[in-house]
N, C-alpha and C positions, 0 to 999 in steps of 0.2 A: 584488773592483774590481781592480784590477792590482798587479805588485808589479814593480818595476824591477829589474831583476837583472838576474845576469850572460844568463839564457836569457831568449832573447830570441820563443823558440817558445812555452813558458810563457804568457810575458806576454801574447800576443797571444792565447791559447784564451782567457787568464783573461775577459783586457779584454771577449772580443765575449761572451762568454758574458753574460757581466754585463749586458747591453744585452736579450740575448737575453730573455736569466729575464723581464724586464720588461712581455714583451708575453703570454704565455699565461699568466698570472696575476693579469691584470687592474688591474694595479696599479699602474698609467701615472700621475705626474707628473699635477696637474688644471691645464687650460688657462688659468691667468689667475690673478688673486685675489678677481672680482668673480664672484657667485655668478651662476649661470646660468637663466632664465628658463625655467619648465616654458610648455610652448603651453597655448597655450586652450584646447583638447581637452580636456587633463591636467587644468587648473585646473576647471573647469565639471562634472565628472567627481566631483573630487573635494568639491566643492559642493555636489554632489543627492545623494551619499551621506554621509552627518554622521551616520544611526546605527550602533549594532554590530552590524555584521552583516554577513553574506557580501558583500555589495553596499561594502559600503566596507572592507570586505579585499581585495577585487578591482582597490579606486580604487585603495586602496597601492600596491598589488602595479605596477602599473601605470607610479607613478611610478616607481618605487624602479629598477622596468628600464629605463625611461627615463634616470635617472642613470648604472644599468653601463654601460647601453650607451655612452653619451657617456666614459666612464670617470672617471666625477666621483661616485665612489658616496659618499667620504663627506660631501658633500651634499644625501644623503639619509638621514641619519644620523636626522635626527628624523620620519621617515614608518617607518624600520627601525623604530623605537622604538614607533613604536604600532602598529606591525603587530602584534611581541612580543607589547604587552599585550592586543594584543585578541586573539590565541592564544588567551593564557592564558585569555581571561576568554568566550569559547566555545568552549572544550575542544576545538577543531578540532590533525589532529595536522600535517596537511597545512603551515597556514599555520601553526604551529611550527616543521616545519622548512624551510619558505621563508625565516623572519625567522633560523632558526641559522643559513641557510646566508649572508646578507646581510653578520648580524653578524658572519662570520669571514671575509668578505673587508675589511670596515671594521676589522678587527685586526689582518688582514694589512698594510692600507696605513699602520695607525701602526706595525706592525714588531713587533707582540705576536703572534711568532710560538706563544710556547706557547700562549696562548687561542683565536688562530687554527684550531689543531689541535683542540682540543677541543671548540668547535664547531661543527668540519666533520666531527668523528667523530659528534659527539650527532645532528647535520643527518641523517648518511647511517643512522643504527641509525633513525631517526622515518622518515624516508625508507622503509626498508626493509618497516617494517612497515604500509605502507597501502596500504589497498585498487586493487587494479590497473586505473586507466584514463588516459586516455591527459596527461591534465595531471598527475599523478603520476609517468609519465615521463619525460614532458618536465622537470620537475624534477629525478628520478634522472639524466637527463643532465646537467643544470646541479651537479650534486652534484659527479659524478665529475668530468666539463671543471676542479673546482676543485680536488679533489681530484689529478687529474695533476699541475694547476698547482702545488703544495704538496710533493710528489712531488720534481720537479724542480729547485723551491729545495733539499731536504736531500739531493737526490742519491741519493733512494729509488731507482732505473733499475726493476729490474723490476717494483716498486706499481707507478710510473708508468706502465710498460706494461698492465701488469692493468687499472686504471680506466682508459686510454684507448681498450680493446677493449671493456669495458664501454660506454663513454660513445659508440660507432662502432657498436655494435650497435644501441642503443635508438637513436639520433639517424638512422640508416639504414631502417632496418624504421618508423619512425613519420613517415618525411617530415620530420623537423627541419632542416634545410638550414644554418640560421645558426650552428649549435650541431655540425651537420658540420663545417665550414671551422673552427672553434676546433679542436676539434678533432686535426685534420688540423695545424693548427700545432703547436701542443705536440706533435705523433709527427711534426712537421720539428726541433721543439730537442731531443725524446729523440735520435733520431738524431745531430746532432751533439754531444750531450754523451756518446754510447757511440760517437765519433770515426768514423763513417762520414757525415761530410759531405757527400759524394759523392748518396748517397741521400739528405739534406737539401735537397741542391739540387734534387735532384729535385720531390719534397712539394710547395717551398714554388713552385717553376714553377707547377706544376698549380692553383696557386690567385691566380695572378694577373690569372684571368678573374671570381676571385670577389668582395666587397665589400671584402674583406682588402688586395686589390691590392699599397697601400701599402705597408702592413706585413711583406707579401712581400718588394715591392722590397728595404727594408733591411735582413729575414734573409737572402734571397740573395747582398747585400751583404756579409753578415758572416761566412753559408758562405765567398766566396771567400777573404775579407781572409786566415779560420782555416787555406786552401792556401796561403795566398800568392801567390794568384795578384789582385795589387792593381790590375792593370789594369782587369780584369775589375770586380773591386770599386767603385776610382773609378767605372763606368761607369753600377752598377747607383745608388752615392749621386747623379750627378750629375742622372740619371731621376727619381730620387725628389723631388728638390731642385725641379727643376722642374716635375711634375706639384703637388708643392704650392705652388708660385705662383702657378699658372695657375687655382687652383682658389680659390672666390667666397668660401670657409668656411674659414680658416685651421688646419691641427693643429701645434699651434705647440708639442703638445712630441712628435710625431712630427718632426718640424723639427729641435730639437735635438738630439734622438737622435741625425740624422742629419749633423747637423755634428760631433757630439762623435766617434760614429768614423770621419768622415775624420779628424779629429785626429789618435786615432790612427795611422791608418794612418799619415799621416805621419810618426806618431813613431815605428811601427816599420820604415821605411823611411829615419830620417833626414833627413825635405826640415821643416826646427825654421821656415823664414820661414811655408812653406806651412799650418802646424799654428798657427802668431801669430795669422794671417791668419782665417783661417778660426772660432778661438778665437775671436777681436775680434767676428766675426758673431755666435759664437753667444752670448756676453753679450749682445750687445741683446736679445737674443729671450729672455731668460733675466731678463736683469734687467724686462722687462713681461710677461711672462707666467708665468717660470718659479717652481717651490716651492725648499726645499732641499735637494732631494736633488741636484737640477743644480748647484747653486752648487756646491757639495760636488765632483761629480765635474770640475764646471767647473777648480776650484782647483788637485785633481791632476793635471787637466791640466798644467795653466798649468807647475805644478808641474814637471813632466817635461821640460816646454819647453823652462825654465830649466836642469835639470839637464844638460838634453842638448847648449845652448851652453859648460853651464860656468857659469853662474852661480848660483853654491850659493849664497850666503847668500838672494840674491832666492827660492830653488827653497824652503830651508828656510821660510823665511814664509810663503808658497802650503802644504804641507804641515803648517804648523801649523796653518794658517786651512783646512782641509779637514780633520784629524786634528778639531779641534773641533768642525765643523758633522757632522762623522759620528757623533761621540760624543750629539749634539744629538740630533739622529734619530736614534739608539738601533742604529746598522748596524756593528755587531761583525765584521764580518767586512773592507767595507771603510775600519774604521779601522786594523785587523791590517793590512792591505793599503798605508795610508797608513804607521802605523809603521814599516813594511821600508822606501819611499821615503827617509824620514827617515833613517833609520840608514844606508844608502846615501851622502847629500848630506855627510852629517857625519863619514861614512869618508871622502870626498872632503876635506872643510874640516880634515882631522886630527885630529877630535875625536872621541878613539878611547873615554871615555870616557864621552862624552854616544852617541855610538856604543852602548857595551855596556851603555847604559839603556833604549836604544832595543829593542835587540834583548832585554831580559829583560820588558820590557810587552811587547813582540813572542808570545813563548812562554806570559802570562800570557793574554793576546785569545787565543791559538791554544787554549791549554789551556779558554778559558770558550768557545768556540766549537767545540772538539769535547764539553763536558760538555754544554753545548746541544743539539747533535744528537745524543750519546747516549740525552739525555731526553726527546728528541723521538723518535728511534726506539725506546724502552720505552714511550714514549706511547702508540705507533703499532701495536707486536708487542703492546700490553696490549691495545687498538682490538681488532684482530687477534684476538686468544685470546677478549674478551669477544662478537663479533661471533660466532664458532664456538661457542662454549658458548650462547649465544640462537638459532641452526641451529640446532644439534640438543634446546635444549629444545624448539623451535617444533617440529622435529619431530617429538620425541616426542608434545609436547602434538596436532601432528597426529595422530599414528596413534591415541590414546586420544582423538580427539575421532572419526575413521574409525570406532575400533572403537563406538566408543558409538552413533553412528551406524548402523552394522551391525546392531547388537545392536538399538536401537529400532528400525531398519526390519524386523528379521526375527521381533521382539515384535509389534507392528502385521500385518506380515502374518499370522502365527499366528491375532491374535484377531478380524483380517477373516475370514481361512477359515472361521473356527469359528462368526463368527458367520452369515454366508457358507452354511456348514455346518448350522449349528443351522434358519435360516432356508427350506434347500431342505427338510429333514428335513420341518421345521412344515406344512408350504407342502406337500409333498407327503404329508404324512400327514390337513391337510386335503381337499387335494384328491381323495386314495382316500378320505375319510370323505364328501364329495361325493358320488363316486359311485359310495359304496355305497347313502345315502339316494336319491339321484334311480335305483340301480337297484333297491334295496326299492320306493320310488314304484310305474318304470313296472312292478314286477316285481307288487305288488298291483293295480293300474291296470289289468292283460291279465288278471291272476285274474278282478277282478271283471268286466270284460267279459265272461273267459269263461264264469264263472259266470253272467251275466245271459242272454248269450245260449244256452248250458246252458238255464237256468232258462225260455229261452223256447218253447226248442226243447220241453222238458218237456212244458210246458203247452200247447203247439199240441198237442200228441203226444196227452196226456190229454183236453184238450176234443176230439179226435178219436173217444179211444173212447169220451167221456160218450156226441156223437150217435150211435157206431155201435148204441152198451148200451140206447140211449135207443130207438132205428129197433127191436131186437129184440124190447123190452119192449113195443113197441107192434104189430109184427109178428113175431111169437112161430114164425109156420112158417116164417120166412126161413133161421135154423136154425143148421147146424153151420157153413157157407160164413163167413155174416155173422161168425160167432164165428170161427173160423180165422184171419180178416182181425186180430182186434181180439188174437191173441196173438201173431200175427206180428208189431203194428206197434208191442207194449210190449215183445217181447226187441230189435227195433230199438232203441229208446229207450236200451235196460240197455248197449248194447254200444257204441253209438254215444258216449254219454256215456264209456264208460272208457275208450276207445282214446282220446279227444280231450283226455279229465286227463292219458294217462299220456302223448300225447305233447305239451301245454305245458310239463309242468314236466320235460320229458327234451330238452328242445330249453334250458332258463334254466342246464341242467348242465351240459351239449353240448352248445358253440353252432356247431360246427365239425364235428361226430360226421358227419353225413348229407353235408355237401359233401366231405368227403376221402375219405371212403369211396369215393364215388360217382367221385372223379378218379381214386380206384385201378379202380376194379372199374364201370365205365360199364354194365357186360348188368345187375344187380341190378334185379330188378322190386321194386315199388313191395310187394307181403307180404314179400320177403326184404329190405329197408331194415328195416320194421317188428321184424322176428326178429329181426334181430342189435340191434335195440334195447334190445330184453328181453336177450336174452343179455347186452348191456353192462353194462345194469343188474341185473345176476346174480341175474335171477327164472329159478324153476325152472322145469319139463316142466309141473307139475301147474298153477304156477301162472298160467302163459304161456295154456294151456287155457281157466283160469278168466278170465284176463281180457278173451280173444280168442274165449270163450262158443263152443269145436271140443273135440275129444277128443282126449284124451291120446296114442293114436296117433296123429293127424294133427296134431300136434304133433310125433313124434319123425320122422315122415314128411318135414316140411316139415325140421325141420336136417338132416337127410341129402342135399336137395337141397341146402339152402343151400351145406354142404360141398363139395359135387361145383361151387358155382355160385363157391366161392371157392377152389378149387383143393388142396382137402385130399385129404392118401389116407393111409390108414394113422392111425399115432395117434401119431406125432412132434409134434402140438400140437390144441390144443382148440382150439372157437373160440371161448371166455372168452378164451383169449391170445392170439390172434390179432387181437380185438377191443377187446385192453385197449390197443394201438398207438396206434389212434382218439381 
């Protein structure tokens, strides 16, 4: 809160930022003492989903979100507790992270900052381990938004910017428009905290068309207050108050803030009568709808007004009241600033002993605040260190899992390849065996058919021979001519049988021999092709003569003619060497 001292610029900046910080953190004073009624749709949803299951968790989450959006998160405490217990029962990390986020908001609202920090860090840790889905990304955006607000409160500006950037990327990539506007609001506050008010004004003006228009009007007015452009600040305060007054649903919290900020502007420029007037209006609203936080600020500002007009006794009484109230709600930073105001009042009253006591107490509170901030800083650093360690461990486990996966895939692939190879070998062997069996069967069938045909031919010739011999027996005078015919028939039967058997078996062993040889030497005669087959089968000249039933010299002559037909001259290559290529 504000310290009234000899540096009005410092007073002005400090006061404005107090009110700004309330908005991004979602810890607004709740509008009224009566509980807000749930819409019928949410009541029906809770009634229809009474079981301990995912549907019940979603119904509770919808109710809690309703209270959060209405900035009355403390009223959602029973539902938050139920969601937390349900998450433990279901062992669901998503709902556990969600409940931790809501509990963190409640702790911050109750000024339990250490608990709030611990809870939000745990929510962030669990959220980062969840499976990547749209629902998880939305939860992470809300967590980053809350973390940025907490960092603003503790003056962790670099960390705040980091969380804002993370939340912004998620919101823009997934179309979370409402969350994106809230993140922009926190970014504007961050710019103001970094002494860049002009940039902050630009950000807040860009939000005037969003659903957060009224908050943006208040923030713009506060920015102009920081830059001492009071006329512009009053213009935006007036616009905000007018728009609030014509709305059917009054946002009393925002109206109280606008009144108090305007009072502070009047104090800064020394217009105490206007300050008293607006404080009087503020009291009526605070008394009807406000909470202890706003009463505390009211008494502090009223003390500042009396101090400004020189009524120090009244100012001292009001300052003591503000100090007691700030102590009651646990706002150490406010109490410290109120004690400083009291020391100034005592100085003007000439009570230097009381002033010294106040200053000592001020130093104690400052040390306490520094200690708390240091503790929170240590907690944040410990969380960051733990997060880094967990990230490294996660990456290490991911690499191990990836290597195991690669090994498993390689092993499975090898096994599959071996199985496929063995299957192919088995199928190939079975196919070859089947082909061999089929070939042998076909060969036997052909052989049987050939022998059957030969036997039939032999039987036919033998029958004819028997008829001729019978004729000779009955007609002995027909003599030599008929006998010569019988001998010729017998020789023909022997010659044809040998040649046919050779042709059949040669073709089985060398099926492409004749076709390939004729392709290269198309002029070869039938007898020359058969002689080539005899030579290919490594039959000698005598064996060829015996098979063909001709003289050895005739075979030699035929071989010479074959060499000429094949274009062989000299002794460079033999017939066997040439025919071995076919």
